[in-house]
Every structure is written in C-alpha cells, then in structure tokens.
ZALUMTI-366116 format. One record per residue (C-alpha): residue number from 1; residue in three letters; x, y, z. Coordinates in steps of 0.1 Angstrom, whole numbers. Layout:
REM residues N
@k=NUM	r=ALA	xx=X	yy=Y	zz=Z .
...
END
This chain:
REM residues 202
@k=1	r=UNK	xx=425	yy=1270	zz=714 .
@k=2	r=UNK	xx=410	yy=1249	zz=687 .
@k=3	r=UNK	xx=417	yy=1213	zz=706 .
@k=4	r=UNK	xx=395	yy=1229	zz=743 .
@k=5	r=UNK	xx=372	yy=1241	zz=716 .
@k=6	r=UNK	xx=368	yy=1209	zz=701 .
@k=7	r=UNK	xx=372	yy=1194	zz=741 .
@k=8	r=UNK	xx=341	yy=1217	zz=752 .
@k=9	r=UNK	xx=314	yy=1203	zz=724 .
@k=10	r=UNK	xx=289	yy=1193	zz=725 .
@k=11	r=UNK	xx=268	yy=1175	zz=694 .
@k=12	r=UNK	xx=229	yy=1188	zz=689 .
@k=13	r=UNK	xx=209	yy=1165	zz=683 .
@k=14	r=UNK	xx=192	yy=1166	zz=655 .
@k=15	r=UNK	xx=153	yy=1176	zz=644 .
@k=16	r=UNK	xx=139	yy=1143	zz=646 .
@k=17	r=UNK	xx=155	yy=1128	zz=673 .
@k=18	r=UNK	xx=141	yy=1161	zz=698 .
@k=19	r=UNK	xx=99	yy=1148	zz=679 .
@k=20	r=UNK	xx=108	yy=1113	zz=688 .
@k=21	r=UNK	xx=121	yy=1126	zz=727 .
@k=22	r=UNK	xx=89	yy=1144	zz=726 .
@k=23	r=UNK	xx=69	yy=1119	zz=717 .
@k=24	r=UNK	xx=84	yy=1091	zz=743 .
@k=25	r=UNK	xx=75	yy=1115	zz=766 .
@k=26	r=UNK	xx=42	yy=1121	zz=763 .
@k=27	r=UNK	xx=35	yy=1091	zz=762 .
@k=28	r=UNK	xx=46	yy=1080	zz=797 .
@k=29	r=UNK	xx=27	yy=1109	zz=810 .
@k=30	r=UNK	xx=-9	yy=1094	zz=788 .
@k=31	r=UNK	xx=-1	yy=1059	zz=808 .
@k=32	r=UNK	xx=7	yy=1074	zz=840 .
@k=33	r=UNK	xx=-26	yy=1089	zz=835 .
@k=34	r=UNK	xx=-43	yy=1059	zz=825 .
@k=35	r=UNK	xx=-31	yy=1039	zz=854 .
@k=36	r=UNK	xx=-39	yy=1063	zz=884 .
@k=37	r=UNK	xx=-68	yy=1046	zz=910 .
@k=38	r=UNK	xx=-93	yy=1069	zz=894 .
@k=39	r=UNK	xx=-87	yy=1065	zz=857 .
@k=40	r=UNK	xx=-91	yy=1030	zz=867 .
@k=41	r=UNK	xx=-131	yy=1019	zz=867 .
@k=42	r=UNK	xx=-137	yy=981	zz=869 .
@k=43	r=UNK	xx=-174	yy=980	zz=858 .
@k=44	r=UNK	xx=-193	yy=954	zz=879 .
@k=45	r=UNK	xx=-198	yy=918	zz=862 .
@k=46	r=UNK	xx=-236	yy=922	zz=841 .
@k=47	r=UNK	xx=-257	yy=890	zz=860 .
@k=48	r=UNK	xx=-273	yy=866	zz=837 .
@k=49	r=UNK	xx=-312	yy=863	zz=839 .
@k=50	r=UNK	xx=-308	yy=832	zz=862 .
@k=51	r=UNK	xx=-287	yy=854	zz=888 .
@k=52	r=UNK	xx=-314	yy=886	zz=884 .
@k=53	r=UNK	xx=-335	yy=863	zz=892 .
@k=54	r=UNK	xx=-350	yy=875	zz=927 .
@k=55	r=UNK	xx=-338	yy=844	zz=961 .
@k=56	r=UNK	xx=-366	yy=816	zz=972 .
@k=57	r=UNK	xx=-384	yy=831	zz=997 .
@k=58	r=UNK	xx=-366	yy=827	zz=1030 .
@k=59	r=UNK	xx=-382	yy=796	zz=1054 .
@k=60	r=UNK	xx=-405	yy=812	zz=1078 .
@k=61	r=UNK	xx=-397	yy=812	zz=1118 .
@k=62	r=UNK	xx=-419	yy=805	zz=1146 .
@k=63	r=UNK	xx=-440	yy=783	zz=1123 .
@k=64	r=UNK	xx=-468	yy=760	zz=1135 .
@k=65	r=UNK	xx=-492	yy=736	zz=1117 .
@k=66	r=UNK	xx=-527	yy=743	zz=1136 .
@k=67	r=UNK	xx=-557	yy=707	zz=1131 .
@k=68	r=UNK	xx=-587	yy=718	zz=1149 .
@k=69	r=UNK	xx=-599	yy=683	zz=1145 .
@k=70	r=UNK	xx=-580	yy=668	zz=1161 .
@k=71	r=UNK	xx=-561	yy=697	zz=1182 .
@k=72	r=UNK	xx=-526	yy=690	zz=1172 .
@k=73	r=UNK	xx=-507	yy=723	zz=1171 .
@k=74	r=UNK	xx=-471	yy=719	zz=1164 .
@k=75	r=UNK	xx=-446	yy=735	zz=1150 .
@k=76	r=UNK	xx=-434	yy=733	zz=1115 .
@k=77	r=UNK	xx=-390	yy=726	zz=1116 .
@k=78	r=UNK	xx=-372	yy=735	zz=1078 .
@k=79	r=UNK	xx=-343	yy=715	zz=1071 .
@k=80	r=UNK	xx=-324	yy=713	zz=1041 .
@k=81	r=UNK	xx=-317	yy=680	zz=1043 .
@k=82	r=UNK	xx=-331	yy=651	zz=1024 .
@k=83	r=UNK	xx=-311	yy=626	zz=1045 .
@k=84	r=UNK	xx=-331	yy=606	zz=1066 .
@k=85	r=UNK	xx=-309	yy=613	zz=1097 .
@k=86	r=UNK	xx=-315	yy=645	zz=1095 .
@k=87	r=UNK	xx=-353	yy=638	zz=1091 .
@k=88	r=UNK	xx=-356	yy=620	zz=1120 .
@k=89	r=UNK	xx=-330	yy=645	zz=1141 .
@k=90	r=UNK	xx=-357	yy=673	zz=1136 .
@k=91	r=UNK	xx=-390	yy=651	zz=1138 .
@k=92	r=UNK	xx=-377	yy=655	zz=1176 .
@k=93	r=UNK	xx=-383	yy=693	zz=1174 .
@k=94	r=UNK	xx=-426	yy=689	zz=1153 .
@k=95	r=UNK	xx=-434	yy=679	zz=1118 .
@k=96	r=UNK	xx=-410	yy=686	zz=1090 .
@k=97	r=UNK	xx=-412	yy=703	zz=1059 .
@k=98	r=UNK	xx=-399	yy=683	zz=1034 .
@k=99	r=UNK	xx=-366	yy=698	zz=1012 .
@k=100	r=UNK	xx=-377	yy=708	zz=977 .
@k=101	r=UNK	xx=-411	yy=714	zz=979 .
@k=102	r=UNK	xx=-430	yy=749	zz=984 .
@k=103	r=UNK	xx=-437	yy=766	zz=1014 .
@k=104	r=UNK	xx=-474	yy=765	zz=1027 .
@k=105	r=UNK	xx=-495	yy=786	zz=1003 .
@k=106	r=UNK	xx=-471	yy=788	zz=970 .
@k=107	r=UNK	xx=-476	yy=773	zz=934 .
@k=108	r=UNK	xx=-470	yy=739	zz=940 .
@k=109	r=UNK	xx=-478	yy=702	zz=969 .
@k=110	r=UNK	xx=-461	yy=714	zz=1006 .
@k=111	r=UNK	xx=-451	yy=687	zz=1019 .
@k=112	r=UNK	xx=-445	yy=681	zz=1053 .
@k=113	r=UNK	xx=-445	yy=646	zz=1076 .
@k=114	r=UNK	xx=-444	yy=641	zz=1110 .
@k=115	r=UNK	xx=-446	yy=613	zz=1137 .
@k=116	r=UNK	xx=-477	yy=591	zz=1139 .
@k=117	r=UNK	xx=-458	yy=569	zz=1165 .
@k=118	r=UNK	xx=-419	yy=560	zz=1173 .
@k=119	r=UNK	xx=-400	yy=533	zz=1196 .
@k=120	r=UNK	xx=-416	yy=525	zz=1229 .
@k=121	r=UNK	xx=-388	yy=538	zz=1244 .
@k=122	r=UNK	xx=-385	yy=573	zz=1229 .
@k=123	r=UNK	xx=-408	yy=595	zz=1249 .
@k=124	r=UNK	xx=-403	yy=629	zz=1232 .
@k=125	r=UNK	xx=-438	yy=650	zz=1230 .
@k=126	r=UNK	xx=-436	yy=648	zz=1192 .
@k=127	r=UNK	xx=-435	yy=609	zz=1186 .
@k=128	r=UNK	xx=-470	yy=606	zz=1181 .
@k=129	r=UNK	xx=-485	yy=643	zz=1166 .
@k=130	r=UNK	xx=-504	yy=621	zz=1134 .
@k=131	r=UNK	xx=-511	yy=593	zz=1156 .
@k=132	r=UNK	xx=-546	yy=607	zz=1148 .
@k=133	r=UNK	xx=-541	yy=623	zz=1114 .
@k=134	r=UNK	xx=-563	yy=594	zz=1099 .
@k=135	r=UNK	xx=-590	yy=614	zz=1116 .
@k=136	r=UNK	xx=-591	yy=637	zz=1089 .
@k=137	r=UNK	xx=-619	yy=635	zz=1065 .
@k=138	r=UNK	xx=-623	yy=658	zz=1027 .
@k=139	r=UNK	xx=-637	yy=696	zz=1044 .
@k=140	r=UNK	xx=-616	yy=693	zz=1071 .
@k=141	r=UNK	xx=-600	yy=726	zz=1082 .
@k=142	r=UNK	xx=-557	yy=731	zz=1086 .
@k=143	r=UNK	xx=-546	yy=759	zz=1093 .
@k=144	r=UNK	xx=-502	yy=771	zz=1091 .
@k=145	r=UNK	xx=-495	yy=800	zz=1110 .
@k=146	r=UNK	xx=-465	yy=825	zz=1115 .
@k=147	r=UNK	xx=-454	yy=860	zz=1122 .
@k=148	r=UNK	xx=-469	yy=868	zz=1085 .
@k=149	r=UNK	xx=-506	yy=854	zz=1092 .
@k=150	r=UNK	xx=-526	yy=823	zz=1085 .
@k=151	r=UNK	xx=-527	yy=808	zz=1060 .
@k=152	r=UNK	xx=-561	yy=779	zz=1056 .
@k=153	r=UNK	xx=-565	yy=748	zz=1039 .
@k=154	r=UNK	xx=-591	yy=721	zz=1027 .
@k=155	r=UNK	xx=-584	yy=685	zz=1031 .
@k=156	r=UNK	xx=-595	yy=674	zz=998 .
@k=157	r=UNK	xx=-587	yy=633	zz=996 .
@k=158	r=UNK	xx=-563	yy=611	zz=1026 .
@k=159	r=UNK	xx=-551	yy=576	zz=1018 .
@k=160	r=UNK	xx=-525	yy=547	zz=1027 .
@k=161	r=UNK	xx=-493	yy=553	zz=1008 .
@k=162	r=UNK	xx=-469	yy=525	zz=1007 .
@k=163	r=UNK	xx=-434	yy=543	zz=1025 .
@k=164	r=UNK	xx=-419	yy=539	zz=990 .
@k=165	r=UNK	xx=-441	yy=557	zz=971 .
@k=166	r=UNK	xx=-430	yy=588	zz=957 .
@k=167	r=UNK	xx=-465	yy=603	zz=936 .
@k=168	r=UNK	xx=-480	yy=622	zz=967 .
@k=169	r=UNK	xx=-451	yy=645	zz=966 .
@k=170	r=UNK	xx=-459	yy=652	zz=929 .
@k=171	r=UNK	xx=-454	yy=689	zz=916 .
@k=172	r=UNK	xx=-474	yy=689	zz=894 .
@k=173	r=UNK	xx=-498	yy=706	zz=906 .
@k=174	r=UNK	xx=-513	yy=728	zz=877 .
@k=175	r=UNK	xx=-517	yy=758	zz=895 .
@k=176	r=UNK	xx=-531	yy=749	zz=925 .
@k=177	r=UNK	xx=-514	yy=755	zz=967 .
@k=178	r=UNK	xx=-511	yy=722	zz=976 .
@k=179	r=UNK	xx=-506	yy=711	zz=1013 .
@k=180	r=UNK	xx=-493	yy=673	zz=1023 .
@k=181	r=UNK	xx=-494	yy=661	zz=1057 .
@k=182	r=UNK	xx=-480	yy=622	zz=1061 .
@k=183	r=UNK	xx=-472	yy=600	zz=1089 .
@k=184	r=UNK	xx=-445	yy=582	zz=1097 .
@k=185	r=UNK	xx=-439	yy=558	zz=1121 .
@k=186	r=UNK	xx=-406	yy=540	zz=1135 .
@k=187	r=UNK	xx=-375	yy=534	zz=1106 .
@k=188	r=UNK	xx=-375	yy=511	zz=1088 .
@k=189	r=UNK	xx=-417	yy=499	zz=1096 .
@k=190	r=UNK	xx=-430	yy=493	zz=1063 .
@k=191	r=UNK	xx=-466	yy=499	zz=1074 .
@k=192	r=UNK	xx=-490	yy=524	zz=1052 .
@k=193	r=UNK	xx=-486	yy=558	zz=1059 .
@k=194	r=UNK	xx=-515	yy=577	zz=1058 .
@k=195	r=UNK	xx=-519	yy=606	zz=1035 .
@k=196	r=UNK	xx=-540	yy=639	zz=1042 .
@k=197	r=UNK	xx=-545	yy=663	zz=1007 .
@k=198	r=UNK	xx=-552	yy=698	zz=1012 .
@k=199	r=UNK	xx=-563	yy=734	zz=985 .
@k=200	r=UNK	xx=-552	yy=767	zz=997 .
@k=201	r=UNK	xx=-590	yy=780	zz=1006 .
@k=202	r=UNK	xx=-613	yy=799	zz=986 .
END
C-alpha cells in the first residue's frame, strides 16, 4: 500500500514557482493586448517645414497670349524642361513658357519665347508669331488670358539680345511682376533676338 501511495504522489509546486507562473501568464496577456491591431497606432510622419509649404500653382490650361498692336493671339505652352529639343517641339503649338520662371502675373520674371522665323520648308502656323515683336514700343499692352480671367501688362523696355545672353531671364525683379517676350529664329541662328519686357499693369 505504501508503494502505491508513493506512485500516486504528485509533488505540489512551491509558492515562489506559482508566483512566477502567474507573472508569466500575465505578461503574455499584456503582450497580446499591445500587439493587437486596435492597440497598435502608427502616427503619421511629421512633415518638415519645406514639405509643409504649399505646392506651386499648376500650369494654367488653355492660356493664350494677346498682343493687340501686332494682332497676335497665340496659345501659351508649359513644359517641365529647358531642353532645346523640347522647346522646339512645343513651339509647333504656339509660344513657350520657359521652365523655372514664374507664371505671368506672379512675382518675378515670367519668360515666353516664340518663333520670329523658321526654316523655309516649315509650314507651321506659329513659325512667325513673333515676327513683328520689334514693332512694340514702351506703353503698348500685352494680355495673358486663361479660365481664371486676364492679366494685363504694359511694355516698359525693348532691346536686342545676343543668343547667349542669359541676363534677360534674371529673376532679380525687386518684387516686381514682369513678363518678358523674346523672338527666336531658326535653330543655330546667331541673329540677335528682339526682346520686350512688360510689367503688370496697375
């Protein structure tokens, strides 16, 4: 009988062992709660000051340039490149806004270029859109029109610029809102480009 009693004897765990097991179970429960989908919250990243700045205004759609004195009414094309190839391609559709310059009416020097002439074999309707730009004088009006309305400018300077002259695209306008129009000729031409600079009308 004593042998059977010994066989059925199950040793009871000590008090310290029970406490350890209770802590282990409690820890598992807490861990399960913490990793549950409801408990896990990922805060959105804090944007830097630069990232928080409002995005630049999108390029206007359907914008046209109107110069009453020389009877010019031409689409303004916006491109995101300063590549000569891309500019020449866009000139097939009107005048081109030079990438990196502000929109007409914004602070700075908005810069538009257009053909004054092109190759004899080219029959594009915009090949000579700026052929008579040199007729413009101080005080003449230039208007940019789009779906938001119209922005009026008044010419205050005209001059001839060498093809490699980059000073006429300067953005140091002292807060003024300028619009520069420049006539360009056939690719590779060294002929000076007539340039008209206008300021936002008051």
